[in-house]
C-alpha positions as a Markdown table, in Angstrom:
| # | Residue | x | y | z |
|---|---|---|---|---|
| 1 | Met | 109.5 | 270.9 | 216.3 |
| 2 | Thr | 112.2 | 271.7 | 219.5 |
| 3 | Asp | 114.5 | 274.6 | 218.5 |
| 4 | Lys | 118.6 | 273.8 | 220.1 |
| 5 | Leu | 117.2 | 270.1 | 219.7 |
| 6 | Val | 119.9 | 267.6 | 216.9 |
| 7 | Ser | 117.9 | 265.1 | 215.8 |
| 8 | Thr | 120.2 | 262.0 | 215.3 |
| 9 | Ile | 118.7 | 259.5 | 213.0 |
| 10 | Ile | 120.5 | 255.9 | 213.0 |
| 11 | Pro | 119.1 | 253.5 | 209.7 |
| 12 | Val | 120.0 | 250.1 | 210.5 |
| 13 | Gly | 119.9 | 247.4 | 207.5 |
| 14 | Lys | 121.5 | 244.3 | 206.8 |
| 15 | Arg | 125.1 | 246.1 | 207.1 |
| 16 | His | 125.3 | 246.5 | 211.2 |
| 17 | Ala | 127.9 | 246.4 | 214.0 |
| 18 | Asp | 127.8 | 245.5 | 217.2 |
| 19 | Thr | 124.1 | 247.9 | 218.6 |
| 20 | Leu | 125.4 | 248.1 | 222.0 |
| 21 | Ala | 129.1 | 249.5 | 221.3 |
| 22 | Leu | 128.0 | 251.1 | 218.3 |
| 23 | Tyr | 125.7 | 253.5 | 221.2 |
| 24 | Ala | 127.9 | 254.2 | 223.4 |
| 25 | Glu | 130.8 | 255.5 | 221.0 |
| 26 | Tyr | 127.6 | 257.9 | 219.7 |
| 27 | Lys | 126.3 | 258.7 | 222.8 |
| 28 | Ala | 129.6 | 260.1 | 223.8 |
| 29 | Gly | 129.9 | 262.1 | 221.1 |
| 30 | Leu | 126.5 | 263.6 | 221.4 |
| 31 | Asp | 127.4 | 264.0 | 224.9 |
| 32 | Asn | 129.8 | 266.8 | 223.7 |
| 33 | Leu | 128.1 | 269.0 | 221.7 |
| 34 | Gly | 126.4 | 270.9 | 224.3 |
| 35 | Val | 122.9 | 270.7 | 223.4 |
| 36 | Pro | 119.8 | 268.7 | 224.2 |
| 37 | Tyr | 119.1 | 265.7 | 221.6 |
| 38 | Glu | 116.9 | 262.6 | 220.2 |
| 39 | Ile | 118.2 | 259.3 | 219.3 |
| 40 | Ile | 116.1 | 257.5 | 216.6 |
| 41 | Phe | 117.1 | 254.0 | 215.3 |
| 42 | Val | 115.2 | 252.7 | 212.4 |
| 43 | Val | 115.3 | 249.3 | 212.0 |
| 44 | Asp | 114.9 | 248.2 | 207.7 |
| 45 | Gly | 113.1 | 244.8 | 208.1 |
| 46 | Arg | 113.0 | 242.4 | 211.0 |
| 47 | Arg | 116.4 | 242.8 | 212.8 |
| 48 | Pro | 116.1 | 241.3 | 216.3 |
| 49 | Glu | 119.7 | 240.7 | 217.1 |
| 50 | Val | 119.5 | 245.0 | 216.6 |
| 51 | Thr | 115.8 | 245.1 | 218.5 |
| 52 | Glu | 116.7 | 243.2 | 221.3 |
| 53 | Pro | 120.2 | 245.1 | 222.0 |
| 54 | Leu | 117.8 | 247.9 | 221.7 |
| 55 | Arg | 115.1 | 247.2 | 224.1 |
| 56 | Gln | 117.7 | 246.2 | 226.9 |
| 57 | Leu | 118.6 | 249.9 | 226.4 |
| 58 | Gln | 115.4 | 251.4 | 226.5 |
| 59 | Ala | 115.1 | 248.9 | 230.1 |
| 60 | Arg | 117.8 | 250.6 | 231.5 |
| 61 | Gly | 117.0 | 254.2 | 231.4 |
| 62 | Glu | 118.0 | 255.0 | 227.8 |
| 63 | Lys | 115.8 | 257.4 | 225.9 |
| 64 | Ile | 115.6 | 256.1 | 222.2 |
| 65 | Thr | 113.3 | 255.6 | 220.1 |
| 66 | Ile | 113.0 | 252.3 | 218.2 |
| 67 | Ile | 111.3 | 252.4 | 214.9 |
| 68 | Gly | 110.9 | 249.4 | 213.1 |
| 69 | Leu | 109.5 | 248.3 | 209.3 |
| 70 | Thr | 108.0 | 245.8 | 208.2 |
| 71 | Arg | 110.3 | 244.1 | 205.7 |
| 72 | Pro | 113.3 | 245.7 | 204.3 |
| 73 | Phe | 112.4 | 249.0 | 202.1 |
| 74 | Gly | 116.3 | 251.2 | 201.2 |
| 75 | Glu | 118.1 | 253.2 | 203.5 |
| 76 | Ala | 116.4 | 256.5 | 201.8 |
| 77 | Thr | 113.3 | 255.2 | 202.8 |
| 78 | Ala | 114.3 | 254.5 | 207.4 |
| 79 | Leu | 116.4 | 258.3 | 207.5 |
| 80 | Met | 112.7 | 259.6 | 206.2 |
| 81 | Val | 110.7 | 257.1 | 208.6 |
| 82 | Gly | 112.9 | 258.7 | 211.0 |
| 83 | Phe | 112.5 | 262.5 | 210.4 |
| 84 | Glu | 109.5 | 262.0 | 210.1 |
| 85 | Arg | 109.4 | 261.3 | 213.7 |
| 86 | Ala | 112.3 | 263.7 | 214.4 |
| 87 | Ala | 111.1 | 266.6 | 216.7 |
| 88 | Gly | 114.8 | 268.9 | 216.0 |
| 89 | Ser | 115.9 | 272.3 | 214.1 |
| 90 | Ile | 118.8 | 270.2 | 213.8 |
| 91 | Ile | 119.3 | 266.4 | 211.4 |
| 92 | Leu | 121.9 | 264.3 | 212.0 |
| 93 | Thr | 121.9 | 261.4 | 210.3 |
| 94 | Leu | 124.5 | 258.2 | 211.3 |
| 95 | Pro | 125.6 | 254.6 | 209.5 |
| 96 | Ala | 125.0 | 251.8 | 212.1 |
| 97 | Tyr | 128.6 | 250.9 | 211.6 |
| 98 | Phe | 131.4 | 252.4 | 212.5 |
| 99 | Gln | 132.2 | 255.0 | 210.1 |
| 100 | Ile | 133.8 | 257.8 | 211.6 |
| 101 | Glu | 135.0 | 258.5 | 215.5 |
| 102 | Gly | 132.2 | 259.7 | 217.7 |
| 103 | Thr | 134.1 | 262.5 | 218.9 |
| 104 | Glu | 134.2 | 264.1 | 215.5 |
| 105 | Ile | 130.0 | 264.5 | 215.9 |
| 106 | Pro | 130.7 | 268.4 | 217.3 |
| 107 | Lys | 132.6 | 269.2 | 213.6 |
| 108 | Leu | 129.4 | 268.5 | 212.1 |
| 109 | Val | 126.8 | 270.3 | 213.8 |
| 110 | Ala | 129.1 | 273.4 | 214.4 |
| 111 | Ala | 129.8 | 273.4 | 210.5 |
| 112 | Leu | 125.2 | 274.8 | 210.3 |
| 113 | Ser | 126.9 | 278.4 | 211.4 |
| 114 | Ser | 127.8 | 278.4 | 208.0 |
| 115 | Ala | 125.7 | 275.7 | 205.9 |
| 116 | Asp | 122.5 | 273.9 | 205.6 |
| 117 | Ile | 124.1 | 271.1 | 205.4 |
| 118 | Ala | 127.6 | 269.5 | 206.6 |
| 119 | Val | 129.0 | 265.9 | 204.5 |
| 120 | Gly | 131.5 | 263.8 | 206.3 |
| 121 | Arg | 134.5 | 263.0 | 204.8 |
| 122 | Arg | 136.8 | 260.6 | 206.6 |
| 123 | Gln | 140.3 | 261.8 | 206.0 |
| 124 | Pro | 142.7 | 260.8 | 206.1 |
| 125 | Arg | 141.1 | 257.3 | 204.3 |
| 126 | Ala | 142.3 | 253.8 | 204.9 |
| 127 | Gly | 142.1 | 251.6 | 202.0 |
| 128 | Gly | 145.0 | 249.7 | 199.5 |
| 129 | Arg | 145.8 | 251.6 | 196.3 |
| 130 | Phe | 142.9 | 250.0 | 194.0 |
| 131 | Glu | 140.0 | 251.2 | 196.8 |
| 132 | Ala | 141.4 | 255.0 | 196.0 |
| 133 | Met | 141.5 | 254.9 | 192.8 |
| 134 | Arg | 138.0 | 253.4 | 192.8 |
| 135 | Arg | 136.6 | 256.3 | 194.9 |
| 136 | Ala | 138.4 | 258.4 | 192.8 |
| 137 | Ala | 136.7 | 257.3 | 189.4 |
| 138 | Phe | 133.4 | 257.8 | 191.0 |
| 139 | His | 133.7 | 261.2 | 192.5 |
| 140 | Asn | 135.2 | 262.4 | 189.4 |
| 141 | Ile | 132.1 | 261.4 | 187.6 |
| 142 | Val | 129.7 | 263.1 | 190.0 |
| 143 | Ala | 131.7 | 266.1 | 189.9 |
| 144 | Lys | 131.8 | 266.3 | 185.9 |
| 145 | Val | 127.6 | 265.2 | 185.5 |
| 146 | Thr | 126.6 | 267.7 | 188.8 |
| 147 | Gly | 129.0 | 269.9 | 188.7 |
| 148 | Leu | 129.5 | 269.3 | 192.6 |
| 149 | Arg | 133.1 | 268.9 | 194.2 |
| 150 | Leu | 132.6 | 266.1 | 196.9 |
| 151 | Asn | 135.1 | 262.8 | 197.9 |
| 152 | Asp | 133.6 | 260.8 | 200.2 |
| 153 | Leu | 129.3 | 259.8 | 199.4 |
| 154 | Gly | 129.5 | 256.8 | 200.9 |
| 155 | Cys | 129.7 | 258.6 | 204.1 |
| 156 | Gly | 126.4 | 258.5 | 206.2 |
| 157 | Ala | 127.5 | 261.3 | 208.5 |
| 158 | Gln | 126.0 | 264.4 | 208.1 |
| 159 | Ala | 124.6 | 267.0 | 209.4 |
| 160 | Met | 121.7 | 269.2 | 208.1 |
| 161 | Lys | 118.9 | 271.9 | 208.8 |
| 162 | Arg | 115.5 | 270.7 | 208.8 |
| 163 | Lys | 114.5 | 272.6 | 206.4 |
| 164 | Val | 116.8 | 270.6 | 203.9 |
| 165 | Leu | 115.0 | 267.3 | 204.4 |
| 166 | Glu | 111.5 | 269.4 | 204.3 |
| 167 | Glu | 112.3 | 270.3 | 200.8 |
| 168 | Ile | 113.8 | 267.3 | 199.1 |
| 169 | Ser | 112.1 | 263.7 | 199.9 |
| 170 | Leu | 114.3 | 260.9 | 199.1 |
| 171 | Tyr | 113.9 | 257.0 | 197.8 |
| 172 | Gly | 115.7 | 254.4 | 196.6 |
| 173 | Asp | 119.5 | 254.1 | 196.9 |
| 174 | Gln | 119.1 | 258.4 | 197.0 |
| 175 | His | 120.5 | 259.0 | 200.7 |
| 176 | Arg | 124.5 | 258.8 | 199.0 |
| 177 | Phe | 123.3 | 262.3 | 196.9 |
| 178 | Leu | 120.9 | 263.8 | 199.4 |
| 179 | Ala | 124.0 | 266.7 | 199.3 |
| 180 | Val | 123.6 | 266.4 | 195.5 |
| 181 | Leu | 120.6 | 267.3 | 195.6 |
| 182 | Ala | 120.2 | 269.7 | 198.0 |
| 183 | Asp | 122.9 | 271.8 | 196.3 |
| 184 | Arg | 120.1 | 271.6 | 193.6 |
| 185 | Gln | 117.9 | 273.1 | 195.6 |
| 186 | Gly | 119.8 | 276.4 | 196.3 |
| 187 | Phe | 120.6 | 275.2 | 199.9 |
| 188 | Arg | 124.6 | 275.7 | 200.9 |
| 189 | Val | 126.7 | 272.3 | 201.4 |
| 190 | Thr | 130.2 | 272.1 | 203.0 |
| 191 | Glu | 132.6 | 269.0 | 203.2 |
| 192 | Ile | 134.0 | 268.3 | 206.8 |
| 193 | Asp | 137.1 | 266.5 | 207.5 |
| 194 | Val | 136.4 | 263.6 | 210.2 |
| 195 | Gln | 138.8 | 261.0 | 211.6 |
| 196 | Gln | 137.9 | 257.9 | 210.0 |
| 197 | Ser | 136.8 | 254.9 | 212.8 |
| 198 | Ser | 139.8 | 252.6 | 213.1 |
| 199 | Lys | 137.2 | 250.2 | 213.1 |
| 200 | Asp | 136.2 | 250.5 | 209.9 |
| 201 | Arg | 136.9 | 247.7 | 207.1 |
| 202 | Phe | 134.5 | 246.5 | 204.5 |
| 203 | Glu | 136.1 | 242.7 | 204.2 |
| 204 | Gly | 134.2 | 241.9 | 201.5 |
| 205 | Arg | 133.7 | 242.8 | 197.7 |
| 206 | Tyr | 132.0 | 244.6 | 195.3 |
| 207 | Arg | 129.8 | 243.1 | 193.2 |
| 208 | Leu | 129.6 | 243.6 | 189.4 |
| 209 | Arg | 126.0 | 244.3 | 190.0 |
| 210 | Glu | 126.9 | 246.9 | 192.5 |
| 211 | Tyr | 129.4 | 248.9 | 190.0 |
| 212 | Thr | 125.8 | 248.9 | 187.3 |
| 213 | His | 123.6 | 249.9 | 190.3 |
| 214 | Arg | 125.9 | 253.2 | 191.3 |
| 215 | Ala | 126.4 | 253.9 | 187.1 |
| 216 | Leu | 121.7 | 253.7 | 186.9 |
| 217 | Asp | 122.0 | 255.9 | 190.0 |
| 218 | Ile | 124.3 | 258.2 | 189.0 |
| 219 | Val | 122.1 | 258.6 | 185.6 |
| 220 | Thr | 119.0 | 258.8 | 187.9 |
| 221 | Val | 120.6 | 261.7 | 189.4 |
| 222 | Leu | 122.1 | 263.5 | 185.9 |
| 223 | Phe | 118.8 | 263.2 | 184.7 |
| 224 | Leu | 117.1 | 264.8 | 188.4 |
| 225 | Val | 120.2 | 267.2 | 188.7 |
| 226 | Arg | 119.6 | 269.3 | 185.1 |
| 227 | Phe | 116.3 | 268.1 | 183.2 |
| 228 | Thr | 114.2 | 267.5 | 185.7 |
| 229 | Lys | 112.4 | 270.6 | 184.2 |
| 230 | Lys | 113.6 | 270.4 | 180.6 |
| 231 | Pro | 112.9 | 267.4 | 179.9 |
| 232 | Leu | 113.0 | 267.5 | 176.0 |
| 233 | Arg | 116.5 | 269.2 | 176.4 |
| 234 | Phe | 117.2 | 265.8 | 177.8 |
| 235 | Phe | 114.5 | 262.8 | 175.1 |
| 236 | Gly | 115.3 | 265.7 | 172.7 |
| 237 | Met | 119.2 | 265.8 | 172.7 |
| 238 | Ile | 119.2 | 262.3 | 172.0 |
| 239 | Gly | 115.7 | 262.1 | 169.6 |
| 240 | Val | 117.5 | 264.3 | 167.4 |
| 241 | Thr | 120.5 | 262.5 | 167.0 |
| 242 | Thr | 119.4 | 258.8 | 166.5 |
| 243 | Phe | 116.9 | 261.0 | 164.0 |
| 244 | Gly | 119.7 | 262.8 | 162.2 |
| 245 | Leu | 121.5 | 259.7 | 161.6 |
| 246 | Gly | 118.0 | 257.1 | 161.1 |
| 247 | Ala | 117.1 | 260.4 | 158.0 |
| 248 | Leu | 121.6 | 260.0 | 157.0 |
| 249 | Leu | 121.7 | 256.8 | 156.5 |
| 250 | Leu | 117.9 | 256.8 | 154.3 |
| 251 | Leu | 119.4 | 259.6 | 151.8 |
| 252 | Glu | 122.5 | 257.8 | 151.3 |
| 253 | Met | 120.8 | 254.5 | 150.4 |
| 254 | Val | 117.6 | 256.5 | 148.6 |
| 255 | Ile | 120.7 | 258.5 | 146.1 |
| 256 | Glu | 122.5 | 255.3 | 144.9 |
| 257 | Arg | 118.8 | 253.7 | 143.9 |
| 258 | Leu | 118.1 | 256.7 | 142.2 |
| 259 | Phe | 121.4 | 257.2 | 140.7 |
| 260 | Phe | 123.5 | 254.4 | 140.9 |
| 261 | Gly | 121.1 | 251.4 | 140.4 |
| 262 | Gln | 122.0 | 250.3 | 143.4 |
| 263 | Pro | 118.7 | 247.7 | 145.0 |
| 264 | Leu | 117.8 | 248.5 | 148.0 |
| 265 | Ala | 115.8 | 244.5 | 148.8 |
| 266 | Asp | 118.1 | 242.5 | 151.1 |
| 267 | Arg | 120.2 | 245.6 | 152.9 |
| 268 | Pro | 120.1 | 245.6 | 156.5 |
| 269 | Ala | 121.0 | 248.9 | 156.8 |
| 270 | Leu | 117.6 | 249.6 | 155.2 |
| 271 | Leu | 115.9 | 248.0 | 158.2 |
| 272 | Leu | 118.6 | 250.3 | 160.7 |
| 273 | Ala | 117.6 | 253.4 | 159.1 |
| 274 | Cys | 114.0 | 253.2 | 159.6 |
| 275 | Leu | 114.2 | 251.8 | 163.3 |
| 276 | Leu | 116.5 | 255.0 | 164.1 |
| 277 | Ala | 114.1 | 257.2 | 162.6 |
| 278 | Val | 111.9 | 256.0 | 164.5 |
| 279 | Val | 113.2 | 255.9 | 167.8 |
| 280 | Gly | 114.5 | 259.3 | 167.7 |
| 281 | Leu | 110.7 | 261.1 | 166.6 |
| 282 | Gln | 109.6 | 258.9 | 169.8 |
| 283 | Leu | 112.3 | 260.3 | 172.3 |
| 284 | Phe | 111.7 | 263.9 | 170.9 |
| 285 | Ala | 108.1 | 263.2 | 171.5 |
| 286 | Ile | 108.6 | 261.7 | 174.9 |
| 287 | Gly | 110.8 | 264.6 | 175.2 |
| 288 | Leu | 108.0 | 266.9 | 174.2 |
| 289 | Leu | 105.3 | 265.2 | 177.1 |
| 290 | Gly | 107.2 | 265.6 | 179.3 |
| 291 | Glu | 107.9 | 269.6 | 178.3 |
| 292 | Leu | 103.6 | 269.7 | 178.3 |
| 293 | Ile | 103.9 | 267.9 | 182.0 |
| 294 | Ile | 105.6 | 270.1 | 183.5 |
| 295 | Phe | 104.5 | 273.0 | 181.8 |
| 296 | Thr | 100.9 | 271.7 | 183.3 |
| 297 | His | 102.4 | 271.6 | 187.1 |
| 298 | Ala | 104.5 | 274.2 | 187.2 |
| 299 | Arg | 103.8 | 276.0 | 190.0 |
| 300 | Asp | 103.2 | 273.2 | 191.8 |
| 301 | Ile | 106.9 | 272.4 | 192.0 |
| 302 | Lys | 109.8 | 274.4 | 193.8 |
| 303 | Asp | 113.2 | 274.5 | 193.0 |
| 304 | Tyr | 114.8 | 276.9 | 194.4 |
| 305 | Gln | 115.5 | 278.6 | 197.9 |
| 306 | Val | 115.3 | 282.0 | 199.0 |
| 307 | Asp | 118.6 | 283.5 | 201.0 |
| 308 | Glu | 116.9 | 286.7 | 201.4 |
| 309 | Val | 114.8 | 289.6 | 201.0 |
| 310 | Ile | 115.4 | 293.4 | 201.5 |
| 311 | Gln | 112.7 | 295.2 | 201.5 |
| 312 | Phe | 112.4 | 298.9 | 201.9 |
| 313 | Pro | 108.7 | 300.0 | 203.7 |
| 314 | Arg | 107.4 | 302.8 | 203.3 |
| 315 | Thr | 107.0 | 305.1 | 206.6 |
| 316 | Ala | 105.8 | 307.6 | 208.0 |
| 317 | Asp | 109.9 | 309.5 | 208.1 |
| 318 | Gly | 110.7 | 307.1 | 205.5 |
| 319 | Ser | 114.4 | 305.4 | 206.8 |
| 320 | Thr | 113.4 | 302.1 | 208.2 |
| 321 | Ala | 114.5 | 299.4 | 206.1 |
| 322 | Ser | 114.7 | 295.0 | 206.4 |
| 323 | Val | 116.3 | 292.6 | 206.3 |
| 324 | Asn | 113.8 | 289.4 | 205.2 |
| 325 | Arg | 115.5 | 286.0 | 205.5 |
| 326 | Ala | 113.2 | 283.9 | 204.0 |
| 327 | Glu | 112.6 | 280.6 | 206.5 |
| 328 | Pro | 110.4 | 277.9 | 205.2 |
| 329 | Lys | 107.4 | 279.0 | 207.1 |
| 330 | His | 109.4 | 281.0 | 209.5 |
| 331 | Gln | 110.4 | 284.4 | 208.8 |
| 332 | Gln | 112.6 | 286.6 | 210.5 |
| 333 | Val | 112.1 | 290.1 | 210.0 |
| 334 | Ile | 116.0 | 292.1 | 211.0 |
| 335 | Ser | 115.6 | 296.1 | 211.2 |
| 336 | Leu | 118.5 | 297.9 | 209.5 |
């Protein structure tokens, strides 16, 4: 790892803009940082329309790294592949299409002076009323589920300290919720207003499948944020509720049979009550097994970050104290 080096990772997937124009804009913004930087393009799958212009840039002397994946693995995987080869202490992720103006890049990096991860928010945001309502509904649900209020999870422009990705592994579509997962780990998250690119236009329409995927992503994040170390609270709550409904329904039918002579044969409600009771017990058992697994591996699971440790070491005159600000793998001791 190199101090004062910004590693810029650009994952290139199915949606991408003109490579040469995008590189020129990003490079102009990175030049304004005033610190050394590297640019890593991770091409998710075989995309000759992207790799050929990048090879031309290399032939012209541009110092860029090109990583090509054998097939599309998803943006989250591409980001992690780029991070594994990044050498900087600051990681900057940028989308492969125009979202923000390149001149806004220094804002994100500067925000790390008081935060661990800075998330871009395109402001003012272009789009119609329906798009604004759709975005607001999505972010309101995420805020209710996670307790963290963000307004532009679709923005791929983010800056973070290296330790964030050292502690968090991404897969699937979790790159959209990187800030949420970082907040769960105790990292400081901030949202920075950046100017939306005038070329940021999505001409297509989101299919029903996309909305289904986002709904499932929210459920995944809910479980990861709230119940990773407490699976019994999730499965147990659902299991007890389901079992309780089945038990009440069975009790009602037993009372009707014993005191009112109501026969139990040919009653679909009996099958439903038995099904609810059995499913409820199974869900509770799944939660209990999850608790046993977590208990067994609890020492290997770290879901916290130490901000600082105030020490009072014994010295000859007893007057020296120090503040130890914890950083992964390296710590700095400051004498008071």
